[in-house]
PDB file with SEQRES, HELIX, SHEET and CRYST1 records, atoms N, CA, C and O in Angstrom:
SEQRES   1 A   89  MET THR ALA THR MET GLN GLU GLN SER SER THR ARG VAL          
SEQRES   2 A   89  PRO GLY GLU ALA PRO ALA PRO ARG PHE LEU VAL PRO GLU          
SEQRES   3 A   89  MET TYR ALA ALA VAL SER ILE VAL VAL MET TRP LEU ALA          
SEQRES   4 A   89  VAL LEU CYS VAL GLY VAL TRP GLY GLY ASP MET THR PHE          
SEQRES   5 A   89  ARG GLY ALA ASP THR SER PHE THR VAL MET PRO SER GLY          
SEQRES   6 A   89  VAL ALA VAL ALA ILE PHE ALA ALA LEU GLY THR GLY SER          
SEQRES   7 A   89  VAL ALA LYS ARG VAL PHE GLY ARG ARG SER ASN                  
HELIX    1 AA1 PRO A   20  LEU A   23  5                                   4    
HELIX    2 AA2 PRO A   25  TRP A   46  1                                  22    
HELIX    3 AA3 SER A   64  VAL A   83  1                                  20    
SHEET    1 AA1 2 ASP A  49  ARG A  53  0                                        
SHEET    2 AA1 2 PHE A  59  PRO A  63 -1                                        
CRYST1    1.000    1.000    1.000  90.00  90.00  90.00 P 1           1          
ATOM      1  N   MET A   1      50.921  15.935 -25.128  1.00  0.00           N  
ATOM      2  CA  MET A   1      50.403  16.890 -24.306  1.00  0.00           C  
ATOM      3  C   MET A   1      50.942  16.632 -22.874  1.00  0.00           C  
ATOM      4  O   MET A   1      51.158  15.488 -22.474  1.00  0.00           O  
ATOM      5  N   THR A   2      51.147  17.716 -22.131  1.00  0.00           N  
ATOM      6  CA  THR A   2      51.702  17.600 -20.690  1.00  0.00           C  
ATOM      7  C   THR A   2      50.688  18.186 -19.844  1.00  0.00           C  
ATOM      8  O   THR A   2      49.881  19.016 -20.263  1.00  0.00           O  
ATOM      9  N   ALA A   3      50.724  17.743 -18.607  1.00  0.00           N  
ATOM     10  CA  ALA A   3      49.871  18.240 -17.578  1.00  0.00           C  
ATOM     11  C   ALA A   3      50.692  18.810 -16.476  1.00  0.00           C  
ATOM     12  O   ALA A   3      51.769  18.276 -16.213  1.00  0.00           O  
ATOM     13  N   THR A   4      50.259  19.903 -15.771  1.00  0.00           N  
ATOM     14  CA  THR A   4      50.995  20.436 -14.716  1.00  0.00           C  
ATOM     15  C   THR A   4      50.127  20.352 -13.432  1.00  0.00           C  
ATOM     16  O   THR A   4      48.901  20.423 -13.516  1.00  0.00           O  
ATOM     17  N   MET A   5      50.734  20.206 -12.298  1.00  0.00           N  
ATOM     18  CA  MET A   5      49.988  20.111 -11.083  1.00  0.00           C  
ATOM     19  C   MET A   5      49.767  21.486 -10.595  1.00  0.00           C  
ATOM     20  O   MET A   5      50.685  22.306 -10.573  1.00  0.00           O  
ATOM     21  N   GLN A   6      48.506  21.768 -10.183  1.00  0.00           N  
ATOM     22  CA  GLN A   6      48.116  23.043  -9.670  1.00  0.00           C  
ATOM     23  C   GLN A   6      48.413  23.112  -8.137  1.00  0.00           C  
ATOM     24  O   GLN A   6      48.672  24.200  -7.624  1.00  0.00           O  
ATOM     25  N   GLU A   7      48.380  22.022  -7.440  1.00  0.00           N  
ATOM     26  CA  GLU A   7      48.644  21.975  -6.026  1.00  0.00           C  
ATOM     27  C   GLU A   7      50.021  21.431  -5.699  1.00  0.00           C  
ATOM     28  O   GLU A   7      50.701  20.765  -6.481  1.00  0.00           O  
ATOM     29  N   GLN A   8      50.370  21.784  -4.454  1.00  0.00           N  
ATOM     30  CA  GLN A   8      51.724  21.297  -3.949  1.00  0.00           C  
ATOM     31  C   GLN A   8      51.578  19.739  -3.723  1.00  0.00           C  
ATOM     32  O   GLN A   8      50.479  19.226  -3.513  1.00  0.00           O  
ATOM     33  N   SER A   9      52.668  19.073  -3.775  1.00  0.00           N  
ATOM     34  CA  SER A   9      52.621  17.647  -3.470  1.00  0.00           C  
ATOM     35  C   SER A   9      52.337  17.488  -2.003  1.00  0.00           C  
ATOM     36  O   SER A   9      52.696  18.327  -1.177  1.00  0.00           O  
ATOM     37  N   SER A  10      51.668  16.365  -1.693  1.00  0.00           N  
ATOM     38  CA  SER A  10      51.377  16.094  -0.277  1.00  0.00           C  
ATOM     39  C   SER A  10      52.412  15.284   0.456  1.00  0.00           C  
ATOM     40  O   SER A  10      52.215  14.923   1.617  1.00  0.00           O  
ATOM     41  N   THR A  11      53.550  14.982  -0.227  1.00  0.00           N  
ATOM     42  CA  THR A  11      54.578  14.189   0.388  1.00  0.00           C  
ATOM     43  C   THR A  11      55.394  15.018   1.394  1.00  0.00           C  
ATOM     44  O   THR A  11      55.653  16.198   1.158  1.00  0.00           O  
ATOM     45  N   ARG A  12      55.782  14.423   2.470  1.00  0.00           N  
ATOM     46  CA  ARG A  12      56.510  15.122   3.491  1.00  0.00           C  
ATOM     47  C   ARG A  12      57.941  15.154   3.151  1.00  0.00           C  
ATOM     48  O   ARG A  12      58.476  14.162   2.657  1.00  0.00           O  
ATOM     49  N   VAL A  13      58.619  16.285   3.398  1.00  0.00           N  
ATOM     50  CA  VAL A  13      60.028  16.403   3.313  1.00  0.00           C  
ATOM     51  C   VAL A  13      60.651  15.949   4.624  1.00  0.00           C  
ATOM     52  O   VAL A  13      60.168  16.349   5.683  1.00  0.00           O  
ATOM     53  N   PRO A  14      61.682  15.148   4.605  1.00  0.00           N  
ATOM     54  CA  PRO A  14      62.310  14.745   5.904  1.00  0.00           C  
ATOM     55  C   PRO A  14      62.819  15.928   6.625  1.00  0.00           C  
ATOM     56  O   PRO A  14      63.410  16.813   6.007  1.00  0.00           O  
ATOM     57  N   GLY A  15      62.622  15.994   7.911  1.00  0.00           N  
ATOM     58  CA  GLY A  15      63.004  17.066   8.766  1.00  0.00           C  
ATOM     59  C   GLY A  15      61.975  18.207   8.870  1.00  0.00           C  
ATOM     60  O   GLY A  15      62.187  19.209   9.552  1.00  0.00           O  
ATOM     61  N   GLU A  16      60.916  18.018   8.201  1.00  0.00           N  
ATOM     62  CA  GLU A  16      59.836  19.028   8.251  1.00  0.00           C  
ATOM     63  C   GLU A  16      59.098  19.068   9.610  1.00  0.00           C  
ATOM     64  O   GLU A  16      59.051  18.030  10.270  1.00  0.00           O  
ATOM     65  N   ALA A  17      58.579  20.083  10.022  1.00  0.00           N  
ATOM     66  CA  ALA A  17      57.876  20.179  11.329  1.00  0.00           C  
ATOM     67  C   ALA A  17      56.674  19.284  11.223  1.00  0.00           C  
ATOM     68  O   ALA A  17      56.141  19.004  10.149  1.00  0.00           O  
ATOM     69  N   PRO A  18      56.256  18.830  12.456  1.00  0.00           N  
ATOM     70  CA  PRO A  18      54.998  18.067  12.535  1.00  0.00           C  
ATOM     71  C   PRO A  18      53.720  18.830  11.937  1.00  0.00           C  
ATOM     72  O   PRO A  18      53.697  20.059  11.878  1.00  0.00           O  
ATOM     73  N   ALA A  19      52.767  18.109  11.542  1.00  0.00           N  
ATOM     74  CA  ALA A  19      51.555  18.625  10.939  1.00  0.00           C  
ATOM     75  C   ALA A  19      50.894  19.597  11.957  1.00  0.00           C  
ATOM     76  O   ALA A  19      50.828  19.294  13.148  1.00  0.00           O  
ATOM     77  N   PRO A  20      50.433  20.703  11.500  1.00  0.00           N  
ATOM     78  CA  PRO A  20      49.842  21.840  12.404  1.00  0.00           C  
ATOM     79  C   PRO A  20      48.656  21.314  13.201  1.00  0.00           C  
ATOM     80  O   PRO A  20      48.351  21.811  14.285  1.00  0.00           O  
ATOM     81  N   ARG A  21      47.962  20.254  12.623  1.00  0.00           N  
ATOM     82  CA  ARG A  21      46.724  19.798  13.380  1.00  0.00           C  
ATOM     83  C   ARG A  21      47.106  19.180  14.702  1.00  0.00           C  
ATOM     84  O   ARG A  21      46.234  19.098  15.566  1.00  0.00           O  
ATOM     85  N   PHE A  22      48.338  18.734  14.947  1.00  0.00           N  
ATOM     86  CA  PHE A  22      48.718  18.193  16.198  1.00  0.00           C  
ATOM     87  C   PHE A  22      49.080  19.283  17.197  1.00  0.00           C  
ATOM     88  O   PHE A  22      49.298  18.990  18.373  1.00  0.00           O  
ATOM     89  N   LEU A  23      49.145  20.485  16.768  1.00  0.00           N  
ATOM     90  CA  LEU A  23      49.570  21.531  17.693  1.00  0.00           C  
ATOM     91  C   LEU A  23      48.351  22.467  18.075  1.00  0.00           C  
ATOM     92  O   LEU A  23      48.555  23.514  18.690  1.00  0.00           O  
ATOM     93  N   VAL A  24      47.107  22.078  17.706  1.00  0.00           N  
ATOM     94  CA  VAL A  24      45.993  22.905  18.079  1.00  0.00           C  
ATOM     95  C   VAL A  24      45.612  22.600  19.514  1.00  0.00           C  
ATOM     96  O   VAL A  24      45.761  21.480  20.003  1.00  0.00           O  
ATOM     97  N   PRO A  25      45.074  23.722  20.225  1.00  0.00           N  
ATOM     98  CA  PRO A  25      44.755  23.490  21.664  1.00  0.00           C  
ATOM     99  C   PRO A  25      43.567  22.505  21.830  1.00  0.00           C  
ATOM    100  O   PRO A  25      43.450  21.858  22.871  1.00  0.00           O  
ATOM    101  N   GLU A  26      42.705  22.393  20.829  1.00  0.00           N  
ATOM    102  CA  GLU A  26      41.561  21.579  20.945  1.00  0.00           C  
ATOM    103  C   GLU A  26      41.950  20.084  21.098  1.00  0.00           C  
ATOM    104  O   GLU A  26      41.291  19.318  21.802  1.00  0.00           O  
ATOM    105  N   MET A  27      43.031  19.715  20.420  1.00  0.00           N  
ATOM    106  CA  MET A  27      43.495  18.300  20.523  1.00  0.00           C  
ATOM    107  C   MET A  27      44.030  18.026  21.944  1.00  0.00           C  
ATOM    108  O   MET A  27      43.799  16.954  22.502  1.00  0.00           O  
ATOM    109  N   TYR A  28      44.718  18.968  22.497  1.00  0.00           N  
ATOM    110  CA  TYR A  28      45.231  18.756  23.892  1.00  0.00           C  
ATOM    111  C   TYR A  28      44.057  18.767  24.841  1.00  0.00           C  
ATOM    112  O   TYR A  28      44.060  18.017  25.817  1.00  0.00           O  
ATOM    113  N   ALA A  29      43.063  19.580  24.596  1.00  0.00           N  
ATOM    114  CA  ALA A  29      41.879  19.627  25.551  1.00  0.00           C  
ATOM    115  C   ALA A  29      41.203  18.334  25.461  1.00  0.00           C  
ATOM    116  O   ALA A  29      40.861  17.777  26.504  1.00  0.00           O  
ATOM    117  N   ALA A  30      40.965  17.775  24.272  1.00  0.00           N  
ATOM    118  CA  ALA A  30      40.398  16.474  24.098  1.00  0.00           C  
ATOM    119  C   ALA A  30      41.090  15.346  24.810  1.00  0.00           C  
ATOM    120  O   ALA A  30      40.503  14.498  25.482  1.00  0.00           O  
ATOM    121  N   VAL A  31      42.394  15.408  24.605  1.00  0.00           N  
ATOM    122  CA  VAL A  31      43.186  14.345  25.225  1.00  0.00           C  
ATOM    123  C   VAL A  31      43.201  14.431  26.770  1.00  0.00           C  
ATOM    124  O   VAL A  31      43.257  13.395  27.432  1.00  0.00           O  
ATOM    125  N   SER A  32      43.149  15.690  27.373  1.00  0.00           N  
ATOM    126  CA  SER A  32      43.032  15.868  28.735  1.00  0.00           C  
ATOM    127  C   SER A  32      41.764  15.367  29.307  1.00  0.00           C  
ATOM    128  O   SER A  32      41.755  14.793  30.396  1.00  0.00           O  
ATOM    129  N   ILE A  33      40.599  15.580  28.550  1.00  0.00           N  
ATOM    130  CA  ILE A  33      39.342  15.096  29.004  1.00  0.00           C  
ATOM    131  C   ILE A  33      39.287  13.609  29.031  1.00  0.00           C  
ATOM    132  O   ILE A  33      38.761  13.024  29.978  1.00  0.00           O  
ATOM    133  N   VAL A  34      39.825  12.968  28.001  1.00  0.00           N  
ATOM    134  CA  VAL A  34      39.763  11.546  27.921  1.00  0.00           C  
ATOM    135  C   VAL A  34      40.675  10.966  29.065  1.00  0.00           C  
ATOM    136  O   VAL A  34      40.313   9.956  29.666  1.00  0.00           O  
ATOM    137  N   VAL A  35      41.786  11.562  29.350  1.00  0.00           N  
ATOM    138  CA  VAL A  35      42.597  11.095  30.430  1.00  0.00           C  
ATOM    139  C   VAL A  35      41.828  11.263  31.793  1.00  0.00           C  
ATOM    140  O   VAL A  35      41.911  10.349  32.614  1.00  0.00           O  
ATOM    141  N   MET A  36      41.158  12.270  32.047  1.00  0.00           N  
ATOM    142  CA  MET A  36      40.475  12.451  33.225  1.00  0.00           C  
ATOM    143  C   MET A  36      39.323  11.359  33.416  1.00  0.00           C  
ATOM    144  O   MET A  36      39.081  10.896  34.531  1.00  0.00           O  
ATOM    145  N   TRP A  37      38.648  10.984  32.305  1.00  0.00           N  
ATOM    146  CA  TRP A  37      37.645   9.914  32.455  1.00  0.00           C  
ATOM    147  C   TRP A  37      38.294   8.554  32.517  1.00  0.00           C  
ATOM    148  O   TRP A  37      37.708   7.662  33.131  1.00  0.00           O  
ATOM    149  N   LEU A  38      39.516   8.305  31.904  1.00  0.00           N  
ATOM    150  CA  LEU A  38      40.207   7.114  32.113  1.00  0.00           C  
ATOM    151  C   LEU A  38      40.566   6.928  33.533  1.00  0.00           C  
ATOM    152  O   LEU A  38      40.514   5.819  34.064  1.00  0.00           O  
ATOM    153  N   ALA A  39      40.941   8.030  34.172  1.00  0.00           N  
ATOM    154  CA  ALA A  39      41.287   7.973  35.677  1.00  0.00           C  
ATOM    155  C   ALA A  39      40.043   7.518  36.456  1.00  0.00           C  
ATOM    156  O   ALA A  39      40.128   6.695  37.367  1.00  0.00           O  
ATOM    157  N   VAL A  40      38.919   8.061  36.084  1.00  0.00           N  
ATOM    158  CA  VAL A  40      37.687   7.614  36.762  1.00  0.00           C  
ATOM    159  C   VAL A  40      37.344   6.177  36.611  1.00  0.00           C  
ATOM    160  O   VAL A  40      36.863   5.510  37.527  1.00  0.00           O  
ATOM    161  N   LEU A  41      37.629   5.684  35.320  1.00  0.00           N  
ATOM    162  CA  LEU A  41      37.426   4.219  35.067  1.00  0.00           C  
ATOM    163  C   LEU A  41      38.323   3.429  35.909  1.00  0.00           C  
ATOM    164  O   LEU A  41      37.860   2.488  36.554  1.00  0.00           O  
ATOM    165  N   CYS A  42      39.656   3.748  35.963  1.00  0.00           N  
ATOM    166  CA  CYS A  42      40.594   3.033  36.751  1.00  0.00           C  
ATOM    167  C   CYS A  42      40.290   3.016  38.301  1.00  0.00           C  
ATOM    168  O   CYS A  42      40.464   2.031  39.018  1.00  0.00           O  
ATOM    169  N   VAL A  43      39.836   4.177  38.696  1.00  0.00           N  
ATOM    170  CA  VAL A  43      39.558   4.248  40.153  1.00  0.00           C  
ATOM    171  C   VAL A  43      38.256   3.422  40.405  1.00  0.00           C  
ATOM    172  O   VAL A  43      38.117   2.786  41.450  1.00  0.00           O  
ATOM    173  N   GLY A  44      37.344   3.445  39.463  1.00  0.00           N  
ATOM    174  CA  GLY A  44      36.071   2.688  39.638  1.00  0.00           C  
ATOM    175  C   GLY A  44      36.311   1.165  39.622  1.00  0.00           C  
ATOM    176  O   GLY A  44      35.625   0.395  40.295  1.00  0.00           O  
ATOM    177  N   VAL A  45      37.319   0.769  38.820  1.00  0.00           N  
ATOM    178  CA  VAL A  45      37.614  -0.683  38.734  1.00  0.00           C  
ATOM    179  C   VAL A  45      38.498  -1.129  39.879  1.00  0.00           C  
ATOM    180  O   VAL A  45      38.179  -2.106  40.557  1.00  0.00           O  
ATOM    181  N   TRP A  46      39.548  -0.470  40.099  1.00  0.00           N  
ATOM    182  CA  TRP A  46      40.584  -0.905  41.042  1.00  0.00           C  
ATOM    183  C   TRP A  46      40.554  -0.139  42.397  1.00  0.00           C  
ATOM    184  O   TRP A  46      41.237  -0.549  43.336  1.00  0.00           O  
ATOM    185  N   GLY A  47      39.772   0.970  42.512  1.00  0.00           N  
ATOM    186  CA  GLY A  47      39.783   1.754  43.667  1.00  0.00           C  
ATOM    187  C   GLY A  47      39.006   1.076  44.811  1.00  0.00           C  
ATOM    188  O   GLY A  47      38.243   0.145  44.554  1.00  0.00           O  
ATOM    189  N   GLY A  48      39.184   1.524  46.073  1.00  0.00           N  
ATOM    190  CA  GLY A  48      38.505   1.007  47.150  1.00  0.00           C  
ATOM    191  C   GLY A  48      37.202   1.803  47.420  1.00  0.00           C  
ATOM    192  O   GLY A  48      36.747   2.552  46.556  1.00  0.00           O  
ATOM    193  N   ASP A  49      36.641   1.644  48.555  1.00  0.00           N  
ATOM    194  CA  ASP A  49      35.459   2.292  48.988  1.00  0.00           C  
ATOM    195  C   ASP A  49      35.796   3.398  50.074  1.00  0.00           C  
ATOM    196  O   ASP A  49      36.796   3.289  50.782  1.00  0.00           O  
ATOM    197  N   MET A  50      34.984   4.388  50.167  1.00  0.00           N  
ATOM    198  CA  MET A  50      35.097   5.437  51.184  1.00  0.00           C  
ATOM    199  C   MET A  50      34.081   5.067  52.237  1.00  0.00           C  
ATOM    200  O   MET A  50      32.915   4.821  51.924  1.00  0.00           O  
ATOM    201  N   THR A  51      34.506   5.026  53.461  1.00  0.00           N  
ATOM    202  CA  THR A  51      33.593   4.644  54.512  1.00  0.00           C  
ATOM    203  C   THR A  51      33.500   5.876  55.494  1.00  0.00           C  
ATOM    204  O   THR A  51      34.513   6.373  55.986  1.00  0.00           O  
ATOM    205  N   PHE A  52      32.323   6.303  55.731  1.00  0.00           N  
ATOM    206  CA  PHE A  52      32.077   7.447  56.646  1.00  0.00           C  
ATOM    207  C   PHE A  52      31.323   6.902  57.831  1.00  0.00           C  
ATOM    208  O   PHE A  52      30.270   6.285  57.672  1.00  0.00           O  
ATOM    209  N   ARG A  53      31.852   7.122  59.021  1.00  0.00           N  
ATOM    210  CA  ARG A  53      31.241   6.721  60.251  1.00  0.00           C  
ATOM    211  C   ARG A  53      30.735   7.862  61.020  1.00  0.00           C  
ATOM    212  O   ARG A  53      31.419   8.870  61.199  1.00  0.00           O  
ATOM    213  N   GLY A  54      29.465   7.708  61.508  1.00  0.00           N  
ATOM    214  CA  GLY A  54      28.847   8.761  62.308  1.00  0.00           C  
ATOM    215  C   GLY A  54      29.085   8.498  63.775  1.00  0.00           C  
ATOM    216  O   GLY A  54      29.602   7.451  64.164  1.00  0.00           O  
ATOM    217  N   ALA A  55      28.707   9.442  64.560  1.00  0.00           N  
ATOM    218  CA  ALA A  55      28.839   9.342  66.073  1.00  0.00           C  
ATOM    219  C   ALA A  55      27.940   8.300  66.643  1.00  0.00           C  
ATOM    220  O   ALA A  55      28.257   7.712  67.677  1.00  0.00           O  
ATOM    221  N   ASP A  56      26.834   8.048  66.011  1.00  0.00           N  
ATOM    222  CA  ASP A  56      25.876   7.051  66.490  1.00  0.00           C  
ATOM    223  C   ASP A  56      26.077   5.676  65.948  1.00  0.00           C  
ATOM    224  O   ASP A  56      25.099   4.943  65.803  1.00  0.00           O  
ATOM    225  N   THR A  57      27.223   5.297  65.654  1.00  0.00           N  
ATOM    226  CA  THR A  57      27.640   4.014  65.061  1.00  0.00           C  
ATOM    227  C   THR A  57      26.985   3.707  63.731  1.00  0.00           C  
ATOM    228  O   THR A  57      26.926   2.544  63.332  1.00  0.00           O  
ATOM    229  N   SER A  58      26.509   4.680  63.060  1.00  0.00           N  
ATOM    230  CA  SER A  58      26.049   4.516  61.701  1.00  0.00           C  
ATOM    231  C   SER A  58      27.172   4.741  60.786  1.00  0.00           C  
ATOM    232  O   SER A  58      28.112   5.473  61.096  1.00  0.00           O  
ATOM    233  N   PHE A  59      27.088   4.077  59.574  1.00  0.00           N  
ATOM    234  CA  PHE A  59      28.162   4.313  58.575  1.00  0.00           C  
ATOM    235  C   PHE A  59      27.604   4.246  57.195  1.00  0.00           C  
ATOM    236  O   PHE A  59      26.598   3.583  56.939  1.00  0.00           O  
ATOM    237  N   THR A  60      28.263   4.938  56.306  1.00  0.00           N  
ATOM    238  CA  THR A  60      27.898   4.990  54.936  1.00  0.00           C  
ATOM    239  C   THR A  60      29.156   4.519  54.091  1.00  0.00           C  
ATOM    240  O   THR A  60      30.282   4.942  54.351  1.00  0.00           O  
ATOM    241  N   VAL A  61      28.918   3.672  53.123  1.00  0.00           N  
ATOM    242  CA  VAL A  61      29.986   3.199  52.180  1.00  0.00           C  
ATOM    243  C   VAL A  61      29.682   3.718  50.794  1.00  0.00           C  
ATOM    244  O   VAL A  61      28.589   3.556  50.252  1.00  0.00           O  
ATOM    245  N   MET A  62      30.679   4.336  50.264  1.00  0.00           N  
ATOM    246  CA  MET A  62      30.414   4.920  48.830  1.00  0.00           C  
ATOM    247  C   MET A  62      31.694   4.585  48.045  1.00  0.00           C  
ATOM    248  O   MET A  62      32.797   4.736  48.571  1.00  0.00           O  
ATOM    249  N   PRO A  63      31.552   4.132  46.790  1.00  0.00           N  
ATOM    250  CA  PRO A  63      32.760   3.909  45.939  1.00  0.00           C  
ATOM    251  C   PRO A  63      33.530   5.096  45.716  1.00  0.00           C  
ATOM    252  O   PRO A  63      32.929   6.150  45.510  1.00  0.00           O  
ATOM    253  N   SER A  64      34.919   5.060  45.733  1.00  0.00           N  
ATOM    254  CA  SER A  64      35.705   6.242  45.655  1.00  0.00           C  
ATOM    255  C   SER A  64      35.513   6.757  44.235  1.00  0.00           C  
ATOM    256  O   SER A  64      35.698   7.959  44.045  1.00  0.00           O  
ATOM    257  N   GLY A  65      35.191   6.037  43.301  1.00  0.00           N  
ATOM    258  CA  GLY A  65      35.006   6.519  41.910  1.00  0.00           C  
ATOM    259  C   GLY A  65      33.968   7.634  41.848  1.00  0.00           C  
ATOM    260  O   GLY A  65      34.032   8.482  40.958  1.00  0.00           O  
ATOM    261  N   VAL A  66      33.042   7.649  42.748  1.00  0.00           N  
ATOM    262  CA  VAL A  66      32.018   8.774  42.739  1.00  0.00           C  
ATOM    263  C   VAL A  66      32.704  10.132  42.987  1.00  0.00           C  
ATOM    264  O   VAL A  66      32.447  11.112  42.287  1.00  0.00           O  
ATOM    265  N   ALA A  67      33.568  10.159  43.987  1.00  0.00           N  
ATOM    266  CA  ALA A  67      34.195  11.414  44.211  1.00  0.00           C  
ATOM    267  C   ALA A  67      35.187  11.882  43.078  1.00  0.00           C  
ATOM    268  O   ALA A  67      35.320  13.066  42.769  1.00  0.00           O  
ATOM    269  N   VAL A  68      35.843  10.882  42.513  1.00  0.00           N  
ATOM    270  CA  VAL A  68      36.739  11.190  41.398  1.00  0.00           C  
ATOM    271  C   VAL A  68      35.848  11.623  40.175  1.00  0.00           C  
ATOM    272  O   VAL A  68      36.264  12.476  39.391  1.00  0.00           O  
ATOM    273  N   ALA A  69      34.722  11.076  40.033  1.00  0.00           N  
ATOM    274  CA  ALA A  69      33.887  11.420  38.880  1.00  0.00           C  
ATOM    275  C   ALA A  69      33.354  12.786  39.070  1.00  0.00           C  
ATOM    276  O   ALA A  69      33.191  13.495  38.077  1.00  0.00           O  
ATOM    277  N   ILE A  70      33.062  13.233  40.279  1.00  0.00           N  
ATOM    278  CA  ILE A  70      32.569  14.581  40.524  1.00  0.00           C  
ATOM    279  C   ILE A  70      33.676  15.663  40.067  1.00  0.00           C  
ATOM    280  O   ILE A  70      33.393  16.682  39.438  1.00  0.00           O  
ATOM    281  N   PHE A  71      34.901  15.320  40.450  1.00  0.00           N  
ATOM    282  CA  PHE A  71      36.014  16.275  40.157  1.00  0.00           C  
ATOM    283  C   PHE A  71      36.351  16.215  38.596  1.00  0.00           C  
ATOM    284  O   PHE A  71      36.757  17.201  37.981  1.00  0.00           O  
ATOM    285  N   ALA A  72      36.146  14.977  38.023  1.00  0.00           N  
ATOM    286  CA  ALA A  72      36.363  14.935  36.537  1.00  0.00           C  
ATOM    287  C   ALA A  72      35.317  15.651  35.833  1.00  0.00           C  
ATOM    288  O   ALA A  72      35.606  16.238  34.790  1.00  0.00           O  
ATOM    289  N   ALA A  73      34.091  15.668  36.303  1.00  0.00           N  
ATOM    290  CA  ALA A  73      32.998  16.411  35.631  1.00  0.00           C  
ATOM    291  C   ALA A  73      33.349  17.936  35.748  1.00  0.00           C  
ATOM    292  O   ALA A  73      33.250  18.673  34.766  1.00  0.00           O  
ATOM    293  N   LEU A  74      33.738  18.364  36.903  1.00  0.00           N  
ATOM    294  CA  LEU A  74      34.161  19.837  37.016  1.00  0.00           C  
ATOM    295  C   LEU A  74      35.312  20.116  36.124  1.00  0.00           C  
ATOM    296  O   LEU A  74      35.283  21.124  35.418  1.00  0.00           O  
ATOM    297  N   GLY A  75      36.296  19.326  36.097  1.00  0.00           N  
ATOM    298  CA  GLY A  75      37.463  19.539  35.228  1.00  0.00           C  
ATOM    299  C   GLY A  75      37.110  19.490  33.788  1.00  0.00           C  
ATOM    300  O   GLY A  75      37.631  20.304  33.025  1.00  0.00           O  
ATOM    301  N   THR A  76      36.230  18.563  33.334  1.00  0.00           N  
ATOM    302  CA  THR A  76      35.746  18.472  32.003  1.00  0.00           C  
ATOM    303  C   THR A  76      35.000  19.721  31.563  1.00  0.00           C  
ATOM    304  O   THR A  76      35.187  20.214  30.451  1.00  0.00           O  
ATOM    305  N   GLY A  77      34.131  20.238  32.474  1.00  0.00           N  
ATOM    306  CA  GLY A  77      33.412  21.478  32.126  1.00  0.00           C  
ATOM    307  C   GLY A  77      34.291  22.676  32.049  1.00  0.00           C  
ATOM    308  O   GLY A  77      34.090  23.514  31.169  1.00  0.00           O  
ATOM    309  N   SER A  78      35.248  22.810  32.912  1.00  0.00           N  
ATOM    310  CA  SER A  78      36.157  23.978  32.815  1.00  0.00           C  
ATOM    311  C   SER A  78      37.038  23.928  31.692  1.00  0.00           C  
ATOM    312  O   SER A  78      37.246  24.985  31.096  1.00  0.00           O  
ATOM    313  N   VAL A  79      37.664  22.738  31.253  1.00  0.00           N  
ATOM    314  CA  VAL A  79      38.414  22.630  30.153  1.00  0.00           C  
ATOM    315  C   VAL A  79      37.684  22.880  28.822  1.00  0.00           C  
ATOM    316  O   VAL A  79      38.158  23.578  27.926  1.00  0.00           O  
ATOM    317  N   ALA A  80      36.504  22.262  28.762  1.00  0.00           N  
ATOM    318  CA  ALA A  80      35.622  22.428  27.581  1.00  0.00           C  
ATOM    319  C   ALA A  80      35.196  23.989  27.422  1.00  0.00           C  
ATOM    320  O   ALA A  80      35.207  24.541  26.322  1.00  0.00           O  
ATOM    321  N   LYS A  81      34.873  24.555  28.457  1.00  0.00           N  
ATOM    322  CA  LYS A  81      34.489  26.001  28.469  1.00  0.00           C  
ATOM    323  C   LYS A  81      35.605  26.872  27.976  1.00  0.00           C  
ATOM    324  O   LYS A  81      35.385  27.825  27.229  1.00  0.00           O  
ATOM    325  N   ARG A  82      36.869  26.528  28.419  1.00  0.00           N  
ATOM    326  CA  ARG A  82      38.006  27.382  28.147  1.00  0.00           C  
ATOM    327  C   ARG A  82      38.443  27.183  26.744  1.00  0.00           C  
ATOM    328  O   ARG A  82      38.788  28.174  26.100  1.00  0.00           O  
ATOM    329  N   VAL A  83      38.463  25.990  26.198  1.00  0.00           N  
ATOM    330  CA  VAL A  83      39.025  25.681  24.949  1.00  0.00           C  
ATOM    331  C   VAL A  83      37.962  25.721  23.814  1.00  0.00           C  
ATOM    332  O   VAL A  83      38.145  26.320  22.754  1.00  0.00           O  
ATOM    333  N   PHE A  84      36.877  25.057  24.117  1.00  0.00           N  
ATOM    334  CA  PHE A  84      35.773  24.913  23.058  1.00  0.00           C  
ATOM    335  C   PHE A  84      34.830  26.040  23.121  1.00  0.00           C  
ATOM    336  O   PHE A  84      33.957  26.120  22.256  1.00  0.00           O  
ATOM    337  N   GLY A  85      34.914  26.908  24.044  1.00  0.00           N  
ATOM    338  CA  GLY A  85      33.909  28.028  24.257  1.00  0.00           C  
ATOM    339  C   GLY A  85      33.911  28.936  23.008  1.00  0.00           C  
ATOM    340  O   GLY A  85      34.796  28.888  22.153  1.00  0.00           O  
ATOM    341  N   ARG A  86      32.836  29.777  22.969  1.00  0.00           N  
ATOM    342  CA  ARG A  86      32.641  30.736  21.873  1.00  0.00           C  
ATOM    343  C   ARG A  86      33.758  31.763  21.976  1.00  0.00           C  
ATOM    344  O   ARG A  86      34.145  32.260  23.034  1.00  0.00           O  
ATOM    345  N   ARG A  87      34.239  32.030  20.751  1.00  0.00           N  
ATOM    346  CA  ARG A  87      35.315  33.030  20.641  1.00  0.00           C  
ATOM    347  C   ARG A  87      34.744  34.273  19.851  1.00  0.00           C  
ATOM    348  O   ARG A  87      34.141  34.119  18.789  1.00  0.00           O  
ATOM    349  N   SER A  88      34.958  35.482  20.404  1.00  0.00           N  
ATOM    350  CA  SER A  88      34.559  36.632  19.725  1.00  0.00           C  
ATOM    351  C   SER A  88      35.733  37.291  19.026  1.00  0.00           C  
ATOM    352  O   SER A  88      36.709  37.667  19.676  1.00  0.00           O  
ATOM    353  N   ASN A  89      35.655  37.432  17.760  1.00  0.00           N  
ATOM    354  CA  ASN A  89      36.763  38.054  17.049  1.00  0.00           C  
ATOM    355  C   ASN A  89      36.597  39.411  16.614  1.00  0.00           C  
ATOM    356  O   ASN A  89      37.506  39.981  16.009  1.00  0.00           O  
TER     357      ASN A  89                                                      
END                                                                             
């Protein structure tokens, strides 16, 4: 008795194009969001402080990671809305 395969073999042929799952926009969006937050982490660990001085000799010191985190949050929201948002077909 012989058996035949109903599905194609899953082995890759040399010279074949990369798997389509690496070409989807969702993967690039996820990578860009991760990189944004890794930048926040690096600035938080190795970044300096922002010092604001007032006219009356008062001053405020704030970690620079706070400003980077605000922009990363805005960037995350816009990338997520653009790529992962609801699509109407």
